[in-house]
Structure formats: structure tokens, C-alpha cells
N, C-alpha and C positions, 0 to 999 in steps of 0.2 A: 278438368272438363275440356270438351272440345272448344276450340276458339269460336266456332259458329254459335254456341250456346252462350258463352261468356260475353261476347261483344254485342249482342242484341239487346235492345231496351226491353224492359218487362212487358210493356204493352205490345210491342212488335212480336215478341216471342209468344205471347198469349194468342194474338191473332193467327200466327203461323200454326200454332198447335190446334187451334179451333179449325182452321182450314184443313189441316191434315186429318183430323178426326172426322170431318164432314165427308171426306171421300169414302170412309167406311160406311157412313149413312147412305151415301149415294149408290155405291156399287153392291151393297148388300141386298138391294132389291133384286139384282140379277141372281145372286147366289141363292136366295130363297125361292123366288117365283120360277126362274128358268132352270137353275141347276138342280134344285132339291125337290120342290113341292108340286109345281103345276105342270111344267112342260113334260117331265117324265111320264106322268099319267096321261096327259093329252097325247103324247107321242104313241103310247100303247094303243090308243083308240084309232090311230091313223094306219097302224100296220095290220095287214090281214091276219086273222086268227091262226091260219095255217102256216104263217111265217113267210119269209121272202128269201129268194136266192139272188145273191149279188155276185158280180164278176170278181174273181180272185178269191174272195172270202168263201164263196160257196153257200151252202145252206141245206135245208131251210133254216133260217135264223129266226129264233123266237123274238118277240118285242124286247124282252129283257137283254138278250145277247146283242141285238142290233143297237140298242141305246148304249150299252157298255162300250161297244166298238166305236161309236160316234164320239163318246167322251175321250176314249183313248186316241182317236185320230186327231182331235183338236189339240191334245197335249203334245203330240209329235211335232206339230207346227211350232209350238212354244219351245220345245226342247232344242229344236234346230236353230232358232233365231235368238233366244233370250241372252245367252252368254255374249254373243257378239254385240247385240244392242246395248247390253249393260256396260261392256267395256267402252263402247263408243260414247255413251252418255257420260261416263266418268271422265273421259279424256277431252271432251268438248264442253262439259258443264251444262248439257242440255237435258237434264232429267225431267224437268217439268214439261218441256216440249213433247217429249215422247209419251209422257203420261197423258197429256191432252190429246195427242193424235190417236192413241190407241183407245182412249175412253170414247172419243167421238165416233170412231169406226165401230167399236163394240156396241155402243148404244143404237147406232143406226141399224146394224144387223139384228139387234133385238127387236127394234120396232118392225122390221120387215117380217118377223115371224108371224105377224098378223095375217100375212098372205098364205100361210100354210093351212089351207082348208082340207077337206076330206080327201084321203088317199094321197096327199102330197107329203108323204113321209120322207122322201129324199130331199125335197126342198127344206123341210123342217130340219133334217139332219145336217144339211150343208150350212144353213144359216146359223144353227146352233154351234157347229164346229168353229165357224168364223168368229162369232160373238164370244164364245168361251175362250178361244185362243187370245183374243184382244183383252178380255177380262183378266186372264192369268198373266199376260205379259205386262199389262199396265201396273199390276201389283208389284212388279219388280221395281219400277221407278217410284211408286208410292212408298213402299217399305224403305227405299234407300234414304228417304228423308228422316227416318226415325232416329238414327244415331246423331243427326245434326240437331235434333230438337230436344234431346234428353239424354241423360246418362245414368247408369247404375239402377237404383230402385225407382228413380223417376221414369226411366225407360220402361220398366215393368208396368208402372202405373199408367203412363201415357198409352202404351200398347193396349192395355186392358180397357182404358177409356174409349179408345177407338173401336175396339170390338163391341163394347157395351152399346155405344151409340149406333153401331152398324146393326146390331140386333133389333134396336128399336125401329130404325128406319126400314130395315127389311121386313120387320113384322107389320109395320103399318101398310107397306105396299102389298104384302100378302093378305092383310085384312081387307083392303080395298078390292083386290082380285077375288077374294072369297065372297064378298058381298055381291059383286057383279055376277059371279057364276051362280050363286043361289038365287038372285032375283035379276035376271037379265032385262026384264021389262022396265026396270027403273030407268034405264038409259035407251029404251026403245028397241031393244034387241029381242029376238024371238027364241033363242036357244042358248043353253050353257056353253056350247062350242063357240058360238060367236062372241060371247062374253069373255071366254078364255082368251081368244085371239086379241080382243080389245085390251085385256090385261097384259098381254105381251107388249103391245104398243106402248101402254102407259109405263111399263117397267123400263123400257128403253128411254123414254122421255124423262122419267124420274132420275135415272142414272146420269143423264146429260145435264139436267138443270141443277141438281144438288151437287154436282162437281164444280160448279162455278166459283163458290168460295175457296175451294182448293186452288184453282188456277189463279184466283185473285191474291190470296194471302201468302202462298208459298213463293219463295223467290229462288231463282237459279243460283245466285251467288251465296246461298247459305252454305253450300259445300263447294270448295274450290275444285276446279278440274285437276285431274292427275296429269303430271308431267310425263308424257310418253308419246313417242312418235310411232307406236305400233299401228298397223293398218287395221282396217275394219274387216272382220271375217265372220262368216256364218258357218253353221253346220258343225261337223265333227272337229274341225281345226280350232274353232273357238272354244269348244269344250276342252280340248287338250291344253290350250293356253291357260285357261283358268285353273284347270286341274294342276298344272305345274306350279302355279302360284300357291294354291291351297296346300300343297305338300310342305310349304314352309310353316304351316300352322297346324300341327297334328291334332290338337284338341278340337279346333274348328272343323277339321275334316271328319273326325270321329262323330261329332255332333250331326254333321250333314248326313253321314251314313245312317245314323240312328233315325234322323228325321225322315230320310228316304223310306224307311220301313214303317215306322209308326204312323206317319201321315198317310202312307199307302192305305192302311186300314181305316183311318178317320175319313178320308175323302171318299173311299168306296162306300162306307156306310151311308154317307150323305147322299151319294149318287144313286144308290139302288134301294134306299129305305122305302120310298113311295111304291116302287114296283113290287118289292118284296111283300109289303102290306096288302097290296091289291091281289097279287097272284096266290100267296100262301094263306092269307087270312080272310080273303074275300071282302076286304074293306072297300067302301065306296069312296068316290072322290071327295065328297063333303067331309067324311071322317078323317081322311088323310090330311086334307088341308087344315082342318081344325086342329089336328095334332101338331102339325108343323107350326101353326100359329101360336100354339101354346109353347112350343119349344123356343120360339123367338123371344118371347118375353121372360121366360124363366132363365134363358141363357144370359141375359143382360146382368142380373145380379150374380150369376155363376162366374162370369168373367171377372167381376170386382172381387168376388170371394177368393178366386185363385190369385188375384193380385195381392191380397192380404196374406195368403199362405206363402207366396213367394217372398214377401217382405219379412215374414217371420222365420221361415225355414229354408229359404233359398230357392232360386228359380228352378234349379235342377231337380230338387226334391218335389217341388210342385208338379213339374212335368211328369216325374216318375209316378206320382200318385194318380194322375189322370190316366196314365197308360194301364195301370193295374185295373182301374174302373172300366176302361174300354174292353180289356180282356174278359172281364166278367160279363159285359154286355153281349159280346159275341156268343158266349155259351148260353146266355139267357135267350137270345134271339133264335138260336137253333132249336130250343125247346118250346117256343111260343106256340100256343094253339088257339087262344081266345083273343078277341078284339081288344079287351081291356088290358091285356098284357102288352099290346103295342103302345098303349098310352103310358104304362109304367116304364117301358123302355124309353119312350120319348122324354119323360121327366129326367131319367138318369142321364141320357145323352145331353139334355139341355144344361144340366148342372156342371158338366165337365167340358163340353165342347169348346165354348168360347175361351175359357181359361187355359185349356191345353194349347190352343192356337196362339193366343195372346202372349203367353209367357215364353213359348217356343220362339216367337218372332223377336221378342226383346232379348232373350238369352243369346240368340244368334247375333243380334246386333251388338251386344256387348263384347263379343269376340272378334269384331271386325277392325282391321287397321284403317286409319283415315285415308280417304282418297280412293277407296276400293268399294264403296257402299253399293253402288248400282251393279258393278261387275260381280261382286260376291253375293249380293241378294238375287242376282240372276241365277246363280248356281243353287241358291236356296229355293227359288221358284222351280228350277228344273228338278231339284231333288224332290220337292213337294209335289210338283205336277207330273214328274215321271211316275210317282205313285199313282197319279190319276191315269197313267198309261198301264202300268203293270197291274194295279189293283182291279180296276174295272175289267181289263182284258182277262185277268185270271178268274175273276168272278164269272164273266161271261162264258169263258171256256169251260169252267167247271159245271156251270149251269147247262151248257149245251151238251157236254159229254155225259153227265150223270142224270140230267133231267131234273135235278133237285136244287132249288135255290137255297134250301136249308144247309146242304152240304157245302155249297159255295160260300155262304156267309160264315160257317164254322171255320173254314180255311183262312179267314181274315185274322183269326187269333194268332197264327204263326207270325204275321207281320208285327203285331204288338209285342210278342215274345222277343223277336229279333231286335226290335227298337229298344226294349228295356235292357237287354244284355249290352248293346253297344253304348247306350247312354250311361251305364254304370262305369264305363271306361273313360268318360270325359272328366278331366280335371279343370274345372271352371276357372279357378284362381290362376293356374298356370297359363290357361289360354288367354285370359284377359291381360296378363303381364306380357305375353308374347305380342299381343296386338298393340299395347302401349309402347313397347320397345321399337316396334316397326314405325311408329309415328315420329320418333325422335330424329 
């Protein structure tokens, strides 16, 4: 076991694990309300129906395309900064500090979305890009604590528990926002749009307040700093430095490449599902929010289910099963014609979404050498969030070129196929042994 797990008292370790899981509860409010369910639909209402023309990008851009480009733009910021920040955090032992700074900045940007009133789509896009970049970068340092808190099957279980708690927290915040939008008069507001903006403010506040147990119970000294005199670098140079280190761990690198592809499909489905339902099936905001609310609470037992599958059949096989299911979902989405089919798809996504993400996170953590957690998890975030550049950009481009969201979502199946093929080449036992030998 890691020294950080062995040397901590049971009560101290329980508190640290609770604090770690609470961050999933806290930031999942952003993932559900801002990234997935509410802001995408609200954003569409801000953009003129005829589309907009932007410098460099051109146009006219449909609301779907503009939202996809905003998601991609926020992830470019993370891709440029995350590897350098991760390396710096490992070498200085300041992982919790960066987690706190990014969480505070992201939560404030989320609160400020309340100012994005009618026709202020550029303000909404800018604040979203900042908040989403902070959200994604903070997860680098959050995930870096996972290998210090558990190992092996316990890591799969803890990662799944974090996701399960996150789905409950995110679901409750989404439920609160749903009630506000349905009945704005309960809080003295006159329109669903005003209630929506209040929901954005409360989401940022939720993220900030429920992160406090994380900042209280996690300790910087849980993982010792790496002994290195390398300088702090951002941009492509930081990518290159981490890439050279990853070449020493071929199975870890293969998993990252697989994750790049299959998470591309997963994140894009999350980001565009609400707009797809509104544009293609004519679903109203209330229906979409209700479906996402259902997903949150079904995804919680789904996460724990995949933890059991991983325990019985191995983490790699559990992830492969989820990817085959996602491949079937893209084909199903392409053929959807009725509103009830959107609900069926929601149930299917809910059962596999949390499990695929939780077990992927713990499987990756089990392949990491000690002292490289934040640095290598930064590449995990970049691989996963580069998916949030390539996937939404590809979806937006296909939607713009073909005028069909259905063809665009069908194209996501290629990302799942590529991920499955690459994941089949990963030898988990060999990869874990290489990580152990590096720790000696």
C-alpha cells in the first residue's frame, strides 16, 4: 500500500475520504445545472434564432454550434495550463491550495452568470468558459488525492462512492433549480428566466460552500512533493515534458489514448443532449430538466453497480462494457423520433455514465507511480477535456456543415469504437507492476 494510506489513523483516513467525496457532491452541481441541463437550454434562448456572426469563426453560427465552440474554448485554456500546474503542485506539495483557488474562482464565475440577461449571450459564453476551465482544472488536483486515499479494489469503491455522492448532490441542486423555474413566484420572481439566473447563482454558492469539508479534511502532506528542480512551464512545453515521462509507462499511455477517444464521446453527449432534445424532438425546458433530474438519481446506483462489476470482473472489463453500451446509445439517438424515446435514452445513459467515469478514474490511478499524481492526472484531465475540445468542436462542425444534429451525434460512435480498440491493448497487470517498480 501507499505509505500515505498505511500511516494514517482509521478516523483520520475516514475524514479524509469523506472530505474527498464531498467535493464530488459540491462540484457536481456545476456539472448538472451549468454544463448539462440548464445553461445549455437557457443559452439557446439568448442567441438570435437566425444565428450570429463572430470574428475569426464566421457564421452564421447556430445556437448549438456556438455552445459547442464555447465548451471547446474553455477546454483549450485547461489544455494549455493543466500539465504545468500539475507538475508544479507535485513538486511543491500544494495540491490542495490549487484545488481551493480554482474552486473559488469557478464558483464566483458561476454566480456571475446570474448577470447574463436577455441578449447577453457573449457574457454568458465568457463566464461559462472561465467557470468551466476552473471546474476542469480543479478536478486535476482533486483526482490527485485518490491514489493517496485508497488502493486496488478500494480505489474503485472510493471513486464510485465519490461519483454516487456527486450524483445525489448534483441532483438536489438540479431539483432546486427545477422548482424555481417551474414556480418563480415562490421566491418573488416574475419569470422562469429570472429564476434560471437565480439558479446559476445558487449553483456557484453550492459549489463553494460544500467544498469546505474538502479543504478542511484533506491535508497537503498526504502525498509528499516530488524531488525535482524542474521549472514551472505552461503551454506546449509542459505537454512535452509530461509526454516524455509517460513514454516510460506504455500501458498507462495506451489507457490515456483510449480515454481520449471514449471520453470524447461521453462528454459530448453530456454537453449537447439538452440542445439535441430541444432542437430535434421539440422538447420543452421542463421536460429536459425532468429527464436530467431522473438521470442524476438513477446514475447514483449505476455508479455503485459498476463498482461491483469491476470488483468481480476487473476494472478494464467494466469500462469496456460501458463503452459498448454507449456505442448502442449513439445509434439509438440517431433514430429517435418521439419524446418518450429521449427518456429511454436517459435511463440507459444514467445506468452507465457514473460507472464508466468512476472506474476509469480509479483504473488510471492504479497505474500511476508515486509522486506523479497531480502531474499525470493533469494529462488525464487534458486527455479527457481535450475530448471536450475535439468532441463538441466536431459535433458543432458537423451540425454546421450538414445542418443535422442527428448525423453529428451518429459520428460520436467512432470515438467509442476507437476507445474500445485502444483499451483492448492495455495490459493492466503489467502497467501496475511498472508503476510499483518506479516507486522503489
